[in-house]
MIKE-332732 format. One record per residue (C-alpha): x, y, z; residue in one letter. Coordinates in Angstrom, 3 decimals. Layout:
// MIKE-332732
(pt (X, Y, Z), 'a')
...
This chain:
// MIKE-332732
(pt (54.073, -85.518, -106.186), 'm')
(pt (52.172, -88.079, -104.066), 's')
(pt (49.017, -87.043, -102.209), 'i')
(pt (49.210, -86.857, -98.417), 'l')
(pt (46.598, -85.365, -96.103), 'q')
(pt (48.521, -83.557, -93.384), 'a')
(pt (48.613, -80.352, -91.364), 's')
(pt (52.092, -78.828, -91.025), 'v')
(pt (53.427, -75.838, -89.104), 'l')
(pt (56.327, -74.087, -90.877), 'l')
(pt (58.397, -71.636, -88.842), 'a')
(pt (60.747, -69.570, -90.993), 'd')
(pt (61.655, -65.895, -91.067), 'g')
(pt (61.314, -65.802, -94.865), 'd')
(pt (57.536, -65.575, -95.160), 'l')
(pt (57.505, -65.173, -98.942), 'a')
(pt (59.444, -68.406, -99.483), 't')
(pt (57.261, -70.216, -96.926), 's')
(pt (54.085, -69.128, -98.710), 'r')
(pt (55.454, -70.261, -102.058), 'h')
(pt (56.274, -73.674, -100.559), 'l')
(pt (52.813, -73.796, -98.986), 'a')
(pt (51.226, -73.252, -102.412), 'h')
(pt (53.321, -76.067, -103.927), 'e')
(pt (52.519, -78.488, -101.089), 'l')
(pt (48.796, -77.762, -101.233), 'a')
(pt (48.802, -79.779, -104.457), 'l')
(pt (49.999, -82.771, -102.411), 'a')
(pt (47.241, -82.352, -99.840), 'g')
(pt (49.488, -80.777, -97.187), 'i')
(pt (48.066, -77.736, -95.430), 'e')
(pt (50.857, -75.387, -94.329), 'i')
(pt (50.444, -72.862, -91.517), 'h')
(pt (53.249, -70.278, -91.724), 'c')
(pt (54.725, -68.332, -88.799), 'v')
(pt (57.872, -66.221, -88.613), 't')
(pt (58.973, -66.325, -84.966), 'd')
(pt (59.000, -68.427, -81.812), 'd')
(pt (55.954, -66.697, -80.314), 'k')
(pt (53.951, -67.560, -83.412), 'g')
(pt (55.023, -71.196, -83.110), 'v')
(pt (53.991, -71.543, -79.464), 'l')
(pt (50.670, -69.758, -80.042), 'l')
(pt (49.851, -71.935, -83.068), 'a')
(pt (50.732, -75.121, -81.160), 'm')
(pt (48.278, -74.169, -78.411), 'q')
(pt (45.453, -73.646, -80.885), 'k')
(pt (45.920, -76.413, -83.455), 'h')
(pt (46.913, -80.084, -83.739), 'a')
(pt (49.699, -80.275, -86.309), 'f')
(pt (51.030, -83.529, -87.728), 'd')
(pt (54.591, -82.209, -88.156), 'v')
(pt (56.441, -78.984, -87.294), 'v')
(pt (59.325, -77.540, -89.348), 'f')
(pt (61.598, -75.072, -87.524), 'v')
(pt (64.378, -73.041, -89.167), 'd')
(pt (67.625, -73.185, -87.166), 's')
(pt (68.209, -69.490, -87.909), 'g')
(pt (64.884, -68.372, -86.421), 'l')
(pt (65.273, -65.121, -84.497), 'q')
(pt (64.607, -64.521, -80.794), 'a')
(pt (64.689, -67.925, -79.100), 'm')
(pt (66.620, -69.576, -81.960), 'g')
(pt (65.868, -72.793, -83.814), 'g')
(pt (67.629, -75.259, -81.501), 'l')
(pt (66.257, -73.728, -78.305), 'r')
(pt (62.764, -73.614, -79.778), 'l')
(pt (63.154, -77.222, -80.907), 'l')
(pt (64.052, -78.295, -77.372), 'e')
(pt (61.041, -76.416, -75.975), 'k')
(pt (58.686, -78.011, -78.499), 'l')
(pt (60.007, -81.500, -77.736), 'v')
(pt (59.525, -80.846, -74.011), 'e')
(pt (55.992, -79.441, -74.221), 'r')
(pt (54.647, -81.475, -77.170), 'w')
(pt (56.651, -84.724, -77.158), 'p')
(pt (54.119, -86.479, -79.402), 'd')
(pt (54.559, -84.024, -82.317), 'v')
(pt (57.507, -84.692, -84.693), 'p')
(pt (59.757, -81.634, -85.173), 'v')
(pt (62.022, -81.261, -88.228), 'v')
(pt (64.893, -78.769, -88.070), 'l')
(pt (65.843, -76.963, -91.292), 't')
(pt (69.099, -75.098, -91.987), 'a')
(pt (71.028, -73.423, -94.805), 'd')
(pt (73.883, -75.528, -96.146), 'g')
(pt (73.093, -78.395, -93.818), 'g')
(pt (75.771, -80.970, -93.102), 'n')
(pt (76.322, -83.980, -90.863), 'v')
(pt (77.378, -81.788, -87.931), 's')
(pt (74.189, -79.702, -88.149), 'a')
(pt (72.109, -82.871, -88.434), 'a')
(pt (73.806, -84.340, -85.346), 'v')
(pt (73.008, -81.188, -83.346), 'n')
(pt (69.394, -81.359, -84.489), 'a')
(pt (69.026, -85.026, -83.481), 'v')
(pt (70.741, -84.417, -80.126), 'k')
(pt (68.240, -81.614, -79.460), 'a')
(pt (65.356, -84.008, -80.073), 'g')
(pt (64.520, -83.446, -83.744), 'a')
(pt (62.655, -86.203, -85.530), 'a')
(pt (64.524, -85.261, -88.732), 'd')
(pt (66.709, -82.682, -90.438), 'f')
(pt (66.481, -81.014, -93.859), 'l')
(pt (68.813, -78.714, -95.768), 's')
(pt (67.448, -75.527, -97.325), 'k')
(pt (66.152, -74.606, -99.801), 'p')
(pt (63.307, -77.020, -99.097), 'l')
(pt (62.190, -79.091, -102.068), 'e')
(pt (58.458, -79.996, -102.153), 'p')
(pt (59.050, -83.703, -102.906), 'd')
(pt (61.515, -84.062, -100.034), 'e')
(pt (59.159, -82.248, -97.652), 'v')
(pt (56.347, -84.638, -98.624), 'v')
(pt (58.631, -87.638, -98.052), 'f')
(pt (59.782, -86.269, -94.681), 't')
(pt (56.219, -85.533, -93.548), 'v')
(pt (55.088, -89.011, -94.610), 'r')
(pt (57.981, -90.634, -92.714), 'k')
(pt (57.381, -88.560, -89.577), 'a')
(pt (53.650, -89.265, -89.610), 'm')
(pt (54.245, -92.995, -90.129), 't')
(pt (56.579, -93.090, -87.128), 'a')
(pt (54.230, -91.028, -84.961), 'a')
(pt (51.252, -93.210, -85.895), 'a')
(pt (52.960, -96.110, -84.127), 'n')
(pt (51.981, -94.490, -80.829), 'n')
(pt (49.007, -92.447, -81.999), 'd')
(pt (46.504, -94.113, -79.688), 'd')
(pt (48.596, -93.633, -76.556), 'd')
(pt (48.392, -90.476, -74.449), 'p')
(pt (51.378, -88.148, -74.916), 'p')
(pt (54.430, -89.167, -72.931), 'a')
(pt (55.817, -86.994, -70.171), 't')
(pt (59.378, -85.748, -70.462), 't')
(pt (60.302, -84.630, -66.972), 'y')
(pt (63.128, -87.064, -66.200), 'a')
(pt (66.657, -85.701, -66.665), 'p')
(pt (68.984, -87.385, -69.154), 's')
(pt (70.362, -89.720, -66.510), 'l')
(pt (67.223, -89.643, -64.359), 'g')
(pt (67.347, -93.212, -63.070), 'i')
(pt (65.774, -93.094, -59.622), 'v')
(pt (65.995, -95.918, -57.103), 'g')
(pt (68.351, -97.618, -54.671), 's')
(pt (66.741, -101.055, -54.439), 's')
(pt (68.895, -104.164, -54.672), 'v')
(pt (67.436, -104.949, -58.106), 'a')
(pt (68.335, -101.517, -59.528), 'm')
(pt (71.736, -101.433, -57.834), 'a')
(pt (72.668, -104.703, -59.547), 'e')
(pt (71.510, -103.413, -62.945), 'v')
(pt (73.341, -100.096, -62.601), 'l')
(pt (76.549, -101.851, -61.579), 'e')
(pt (76.298, -104.068, -64.668), 'l')
(pt (75.625, -100.993, -66.828), 'v')
(pt (78.700, -99.284, -65.369), 'k')
(pt (80.929, -102.264, -66.175), 'r')
(pt (79.450, -102.704, -69.664), 'a')
(pt (79.932, -99.017, -70.486), 'a')
(pt (83.712, -99.191, -70.269), 't')
(pt (83.998, -101.582, -73.224), 'g')
(pt (82.893, -101.579, -76.837), 't')
(pt (80.728, -104.714, -76.933), 'a')
(pt (77.097, -104.507, -78.038), 't')
(pt (74.607, -104.253, -75.156), 'v')
(pt (71.117, -105.772, -75.349), 'l')
(pt (68.603, -104.285, -72.905), 'l')
(pt (65.690, -106.582, -72.085), 'r')
(pt (62.549, -105.862, -70.087), 'g')
(pt (58.888, -104.942, -70.150), 'e')
(pt (57.610, -101.688, -71.649), 's')
(pt (57.982, -98.727, -69.318), 'g')
(pt (60.917, -100.079, -67.314), 't')
(pt (63.369, -97.400, -68.468), 'g')
(pt (65.427, -99.198, -71.105), 'k')
(pt (66.147, -95.948, -72.959), 'e')
(pt (67.424, -94.321, -69.769), 'l')
(pt (69.726, -97.297, -69.258), 'l')
(pt (70.955, -96.970, -72.844), 'a')
(pt (71.773, -93.313, -72.206), 'k')
(pt (73.578, -94.296, -69.011), 'r')
(pt (75.728, -96.746, -70.996), 'v')
(pt (76.614, -93.918, -73.385), 'h')
(pt (77.289, -91.279, -70.723), 'e')
(pt (79.603, -93.588, -68.770), 'l')
(pt (81.487, -94.785, -71.856), 's')
(pt (84.629, -93.409, -73.541), 'p')
(pt (82.251, -92.259, -76.314), 'r')
(pt (80.403, -89.853, -74.033), 'r')
(pt (81.685, -86.892, -76.082), 'g')
(pt (80.049, -88.269, -79.234), 'g')
(pt (76.360, -88.261, -80.161), 'p')
(pt (73.690, -90.533, -78.709), 'f')
(pt (71.304, -91.339, -81.568), 'v')
(pt (68.083, -93.320, -81.270), 'k')
(pt (66.208, -95.329, -83.908), 'v')
(pt (62.729, -96.665, -83.101), 'h')
(pt (62.897, -99.872, -85.111), 's')
(pt (59.184, -100.676, -84.878), 'a')
(pt (57.958, -97.302, -86.114), 'a')
(pt (58.792, -97.554, -89.823), 'l')
(pt (58.319, -100.054, -92.674), 'p')
(pt (61.353, -101.559, -94.422), 'd')
(pt (62.328, -98.892, -96.964), 'q')
(pt (61.728, -96.007, -94.572), 'l')
(pt (63.659, -97.755, -91.808), 'l')
(pt (66.576, -98.473, -94.140), 'e')
(pt (66.684, -94.847, -95.282), 's')
(pt (66.550, -93.792, -91.628), 'e')
(pt (69.397, -96.121, -90.661), 'l')
(pt (71.710, -95.808, -93.640), 'f')
(pt (70.704, -92.540, -95.327), 'g')
(pt (70.252, -92.109, -99.069), 'y')
(pt (71.766, -90.554, -102.178), 'e')
(pt (70.062, -88.002, -104.391), 'r')
(pt (67.612, -89.757, -106.726), 'g')
(pt (67.491, -92.997, -104.725), 'a')
(pt (63.680, -92.738, -104.721), 'f')
(pt (60.921, -90.158, -105.115), 't')
(pt (61.540, -87.458, -102.550), 'g')
(pt (65.297, -88.045, -102.320), 'a')
(pt (66.235, -84.669, -103.795), 't')
(pt (69.597, -84.459, -102.022), 's')
(pt (72.057, -86.684, -100.167), 'r')
(pt (70.898, -87.407, -96.615), 'k')
(pt (72.972, -88.954, -93.803), 'p')
(pt (71.374, -91.849, -91.915), 'g')
(pt (71.333, -92.486, -88.183), 'r')
(pt (74.382, -94.746, -88.376), 'v')
(pt (76.345, -91.884, -89.912), 'e')
(pt (74.946, -89.366, -87.410), 'l')
(pt (76.055, -91.621, -84.536), 'a')
(pt (79.657, -91.763, -85.798), 'q')
(pt (82.025, -91.676, -82.816), 'g')
(pt (79.100, -92.172, -80.431), 'g')
(pt (76.314, -94.613, -79.621), 't')
(pt (73.413, -95.839, -81.774), 'l')
(pt (70.405, -97.009, -79.748), 'f')
(pt (68.215, -99.483, -81.648), 'l')
(pt (64.921, -99.499, -79.761), 'd')
(pt (62.390, -102.328, -80.272), 'e')
(pt (64.934, -104.386, -82.200), 'i')
(pt (62.628, -107.414, -82.118), 'g')
(pt (60.244, -105.735, -84.565), 'd')
(pt (62.529, -105.349, -87.588), 'i')
(pt (61.836, -107.370, -90.728), 's')
(pt (63.939, -110.232, -92.068), 'a')
(pt (65.316, -108.033, -94.866), 'a')
(pt (66.453, -105.328, -92.462), 't')
(pt (67.907, -107.960, -90.136), 'q')
(pt (70.291, -109.021, -92.927), 'v')
(pt (71.528, -105.465, -93.512), 'k')
(pt (71.869, -104.771, -89.804), 'l')
(pt (73.847, -107.985, -89.324), 'l')
(pt (76.374, -106.792, -91.908), 'r')
(pt (76.852, -103.498, -90.036), 'v')
(pt (77.385, -105.339, -86.754), 'l')
(pt (79.777, -107.897, -88.265), 'q')
(pt (81.777, -105.839, -90.745), 'e')
(pt (81.084, -102.275, -89.582), 'r')
(pt (80.279, -101.360, -93.186), 'e')
(pt (77.200, -100.130, -95.066), 'y')
(pt (76.055, -98.110, -98.093), 'e')
(pt (73.482, -95.359, -98.345), 'r')
(pt (70.350, -96.259, -100.296), 'l')
(pt (71.040, -95.665, -103.979), 'g')
(pt (74.772, -95.356, -103.351), 'g')
(pt (77.850, -97.430, -104.156), 't')
(pt (80.340, -95.935, -101.704), 'e')
(pt (81.049, -98.240, -98.757), 't')
(pt (81.055, -96.334, -95.464), 'l')
(pt (82.626, -97.358, -92.166), 'k')
(pt (80.499, -97.422, -89.017), 'a')
(pt (82.479, -96.236, -85.996), 'd')
(pt (79.524, -96.781, -83.677), 'v')
(pt (78.789, -98.461, -80.338), 'r')
(pt (75.515, -100.387, -80.635), 'f')
(pt (72.977, -100.648, -77.830), 'v')
(pt (69.695, -102.436, -78.588), 'a')
(pt (66.501, -102.942, -76.614), 'a')
(pt (63.406, -105.110, -76.810), 't')
(pt (60.492, -106.265, -74.690), 'h')
(pt (60.046, -109.382, -76.839), 'k')
(pt (61.283, -112.934, -76.250), 'n')
(pt (64.010, -113.096, -78.893), 'l')
(pt (64.889, -116.703, -78.032), 'e')
(pt (61.338, -117.771, -78.838), 'd')
(pt (61.410, -115.719, -82.054), 'm')
(pt (64.662, -117.410, -83.081), 'v')
(pt (63.174, -120.869, -82.488), 's')
(pt (60.166, -119.942, -84.672), 'r')
(pt (62.353, -118.549, -87.438), 'g')
(pt (61.189, -114.956, -86.926), 'q')
(pt (64.572, -113.591, -85.863), 'f')
(pt (67.993, -114.507, -87.262), 'r')
(pt (70.059, -116.594, -84.855), 'e')
(pt (73.338, -115.020, -85.999), 'd')
(pt (71.941, -111.514, -85.446), 'l')
(pt (70.658, -112.553, -82.018), 'y')
(pt (74.148, -113.634, -80.943), 'y')
(pt (75.669, -110.443, -82.351), 'r')
(pt (73.242, -108.364, -80.269), 'l')
(pt (73.191, -110.448, -77.111), 'n')
(pt (76.856, -109.945, -76.174), 'v')
(pt (76.096, -108.173, -72.882), 'i')
(pt (72.452, -108.747, -71.900), 'p')
(pt (71.010, -106.470, -69.205), 'i')
(pt (67.488, -106.960, -67.875), 'i')
(pt (65.599, -103.876, -66.671), 'a')
(pt (63.517, -105.063, -63.687), 'p')
(pt (59.765, -104.363, -63.656), 'p')
(pt (58.503, -102.001, -60.976), 'l')
(pt (56.803, -104.836, -59.076), 'r')
(pt (60.266, -106.314, -58.436), 'e')
(pt (61.578, -103.045, -56.974), 'r')
(pt (58.773, -101.807, -54.661), 'p')
(pt (61.351, -100.153, -52.400), 'd')
(pt (61.938, -97.595, -55.183), 'd')
(pt (58.317, -96.460, -55.516), 'i')
(pt (58.454, -93.851, -52.745), 'a')
(pt (61.589, -92.270, -54.244), 'a')
(pt (60.036, -92.295, -57.714), 'l')
(pt (56.845, -90.660, -56.403), 'v')
(pt (58.894, -87.913, -54.741), 'k')
(pt (60.946, -87.380, -57.901), 'h')
(pt (57.874, -87.148, -60.141), 'f')
(pt (56.054, -84.858, -57.691), 'c')
(pt (58.966, -82.420, -57.756), 'e')
(pt (59.566, -82.443, -61.517), 's')
(pt (55.911, -82.508, -62.624), 'i')
(pt (54.735, -79.811, -60.201), 's')
(pt (57.591, -77.579, -61.364), 'q')
(pt (56.755, -78.195, -65.039), 'a')
(pt (53.064, -77.425, -64.416), 'n')
(pt (53.869, -74.454, -62.144), 'e')
(pt (52.007, -76.059, -59.264), 'r')
(pt (52.924, -76.128, -55.558), 'p')
(pt (54.878, -79.204, -54.487), 'l')
(pt (52.157, -81.777, -53.668), 'p')
(pt (51.910, -83.708, -50.434), 'e')
(pt (50.819, -87.343, -50.463), 'i')
(pt (50.312, -88.760, -46.975), 'd')
(pt (51.605, -92.158, -45.834), 'e')
(pt (48.248, -93.860, -46.370), 'a')
(pt (48.078, -92.634, -49.963), 'g')
(pt (51.692, -93.615, -50.588), 'l')
(pt (50.981, -97.092, -49.198), 's')
(pt (48.145, -97.480, -51.704), 'l')
(pt (50.487, -96.474, -54.536), 'i')
(pt (53.166, -98.891, -53.324), 'e')
(pt (50.610, -101.706, -53.175), 'g')
(pt (49.476, -101.338, -56.799), 'y')
(pt (50.833, -103.780, -59.402), 'd')
(pt (51.820, -101.116, -62.009), 'w')
(pt (51.652, -103.240, -65.163), 'p')
(pt (52.806, -100.174, -67.139), 'g')
(pt (55.848, -99.870, -64.841), 'n')
(pt (57.647, -96.566, -64.201), 'v')
(pt (56.077, -94.817, -67.215), 'r')
(pt (52.597, -95.603, -65.917), 'q')
(pt (53.492, -94.428, -62.404), 'l')
(pt (54.837, -91.171, -63.851), 'q')
(pt (51.630, -90.471, -65.772), 'n')
(pt (49.560, -91.409, -62.701), 'f')
(pt (51.391, -88.875, -60.513), 'i')
(pt (50.903, -86.180, -63.146), 'e')
(pt (47.185, -86.930, -63.224), 'r')
(pt (46.987, -86.614, -59.422), 'l')
(pt (48.800, -83.263, -59.490), 'i')
(pt (46.771, -81.763, -62.331), 'v')
(pt (43.420, -82.936, -60.962), 'l')
(pt (44.154, -81.817, -57.398), 's')
(pt (42.596, -78.557, -56.198), 'd')
(pt (45.284, -78.039, -53.561), 's')
(pt (48.871, -78.972, -52.759), 'a')
(pt (47.668, -81.752, -50.478), 'r')
(pt (46.469, -84.860, -52.322), 'i')
(pt (44.001, -86.723, -50.085), 'p')
(pt (44.147, -90.482, -49.689), 't')
(pt (40.613, -90.669, -51.073), 'g')
(pt (41.740, -89.112, -54.363), 'v')
(pt (44.621, -91.587, -54.635), 'v')
(pt (42.219, -94.475, -53.962), 'r')
(pt (39.711, -93.161, -56.541), 'k')
(pt (42.316, -92.781, -59.287), 'e')
(pt (43.815, -96.213, -58.582), 'l')
(pt (40.291, -97.591, -58.821), 'g')
(pt (39.972, -95.910, -62.197), 'r')
(pt (43.129, -97.675, -63.386), 'l')
(pt (41.757, -101.044, -62.244), 'r')
(pt (38.381, -100.340, -63.843), 'm')
(pt (39.975, -99.489, -67.180), 'm')
(pt (42.137, -102.606, -67.052), 'g')
(pt (45.520, -100.874, -67.151), 'a')
(pt (47.273, -104.097, -68.082), 's')
(pt (45.077, -104.520, -71.168), 'r')
(pt (45.702, -102.811, -74.536), 'p')
(pt (44.500, -99.176, -74.805), 'p')
(pt (40.910, -98.547, -75.998), 'p')
(pt (40.306, -98.878, -79.725), 'a')
(pt (40.637, -95.648, -81.748), 'p')
(pt (37.437, -93.637, -81.763), 'g')
(pt (36.035, -95.058, -78.511), 'l')
(pt (34.214, -92.152, -76.874), 'p')
(pt (36.034, -90.490, -73.999), 'v')
(pt (32.947, -90.809, -71.813), 'g')
(pt (32.878, -94.584, -72.256), 'r')
(pt (36.570, -94.810, -71.431), 'q')
(pt (35.896, -93.004, -68.167), 'l')
(pt (33.076, -95.336, -67.276), 'g')
(pt (30.514, -92.550, -66.902), 'e')
(pt (27.562, -94.380, -68.494), 'l')
(pt (24.825, -96.461, -66.951), 's')
(pt (23.019, -99.402, -68.532), 'l')
(pt (19.336, -100.016, -69.256), 'g')
(pt (18.719, -97.185, -71.729), 'v')
(pt (17.720, -96.962, -75.378), 't')
(pt (20.285, -96.456, -78.147), 'v')
(pt (19.272, -92.806, -78.620), 'l')
(pt (19.441, -92.152, -74.889), 'e')
(pt (22.798, -93.906, -74.751), 'l')
(pt (24.223, -91.808, -77.597), 'd')
(pt (23.041, -88.598, -75.953), 'e')
(pt (24.455, -89.710, -72.604), 'a')
(pt (27.767, -90.449, -74.288), 'v')
(pt (27.872, -86.980, -75.850), 'r')
(pt (27.076, -85.254, -72.548), 'r')
(pt (29.631, -87.355, -70.690), 'a')
(pt (32.265, -86.679, -73.337), 'e')
(pt (31.699, -82.943, -73.303), 'k')
(pt (31.761, -82.814, -69.515), 'k')
(pt (34.972, -84.866, -69.378), 'a')
(pt (36.638, -82.681, -72.023), 'l')
(pt (35.689, -79.425, -70.316), 'e')
(pt (36.808, -80.691, -66.908), 'r')
(pt (40.139, -81.918, -68.255), 'a')
(pt (40.824, -78.591, -69.998), 'l')
(pt (39.912, -76.694, -66.857), 's')
(pt (42.171, -78.814, -64.675), 'k')
(pt (44.988, -78.492, -67.225), 'a')
(pt (44.580, -74.675, -67.341), 's')
(pt (43.917, -74.923, -71.062), 'g')
(pt (47.046, -76.959, -71.853), 'n')
(pt (45.724, -79.471, -74.364), 'r')
(pt (48.662, -81.843, -74.172), 't')
(pt (48.182, -82.158, -70.412), 'v')
(pt (44.420, -82.525, -70.933), 'a')
(pt (45.077, -85.409, -73.332), 'a')
(pt (47.186, -87.145, -70.690), 'r')
(pt (44.441, -86.621, -68.093), 'i')
(pt (41.903, -88.282, -70.388), 'l')
(pt (44.310, -91.019, -71.499), 'g')
(pt (43.924, -90.259, -75.222), 'v')
(pt (46.251, -89.028, -77.963), 's')
(pt (46.529, -85.299, -78.593), 'r')
(pt (44.965, -85.656, -82.049), 'r')
(pt (42.005, -87.596, -80.590), 't')
(pt (41.526, -84.765, -78.102), 'l')
(pt (41.493, -82.128, -80.863), 'y')
(pt (39.013, -84.167, -82.887), 'n')
(pt (36.706, -84.456, -79.875), 'k')
(pt (36.992, -80.739, -79.096), 'l')
(pt (35.986, -79.911, -82.675), 'a')
(pt (33.131, -82.424, -82.542), 'e')
(pt (31.724, -80.787, -79.392), 'h')
(pt (32.517, -77.217, -80.581), 'd')
(pt (34.756, -76.544, -77.613), 'i')
(pt (37.194, -73.718, -78.347), 'g')
């Protein structure tokens, strides 16, 4: 069994079996925290930063699927794996539709748990330095009536009626996944599953196992047959996000699926048919990648049958007011806050900002305003201050390097001091920023992480460093 340092929450009504599994996995470096009901899960999630959560579908009270949905909503940055007795493709589809990162059949085998944890952590690490994403938009929550969005939505509507592959282009944060879901929901396949694969999150072998599944014994950890995402999407839509990041080897295998609608599971010989509608997305310039030999030209043409470009927010300023209203309503409700009021002057400042992070950045900005506000009315001065903070931090630049102190990110230090004085100032600024964020977030650590603009794990590390309970 390979060694993997990880902290895992295991929710299962059979405590004796969970403890036995925990003992086995301790040898692989995995620390298991066992709980037996939904209340135990939610309490543990508030207190600790887990790398992966396993939830039994037969859990009493709230139930596995409902608990899974709640976990995905409140802690979207933490991978959740659903487990079930006698698992099959149908159960796996339900788990993925509910937001599960993965699905395992019981009884759980230690090697397969290690493999699943490693895969989930590898995928999550792709976004580990970003603050947790918000999840307040409904499944078809595309807001806006600008000319730019109206043209895109009309094209989406027409594309949805057919079977041709759709390629969504556009900058990060423009809502390409929402458009992919709209294609699915308006298509004849709306009754089938919508399954997503984040192509950039996994290395070759893990991505291939995720796409095509595997047979028992295909590799260490493959202790039973496992359906891949192509199989889970049967009769529905498979969304290939960040398609421009897949390797040359995976490009070849994906091309075969697109051309011949056939594939094999890893370690298998049976040829399976793929009855799937493909929708892909990328923020990269595929044409440039093709010219440099980084992306197969034949795959490019197979994907680029119906190209749809998601416009950046700066090209649809008329939609900003509607988006602000939408986020105010959904975020205040999720945080149990009164509906905030932003006056015309404050709204004008928001509309005048460039928003390099597009709609996703605007959404996180509105949440920060709501959480930091002491009343339902958000003064223009607060809007101006927070926009100034975005400019100061260089919102269009990459996020701060891992480990950069929170205080330095917030720009709370002055110059002209010795190294020792600087270190002490950093520690005081960090502690003050952490305590203020927790206070404003009413103790919700995921919200506090978003306020500070750091990952949830970074927040927990900093809380432990400053002995903040």
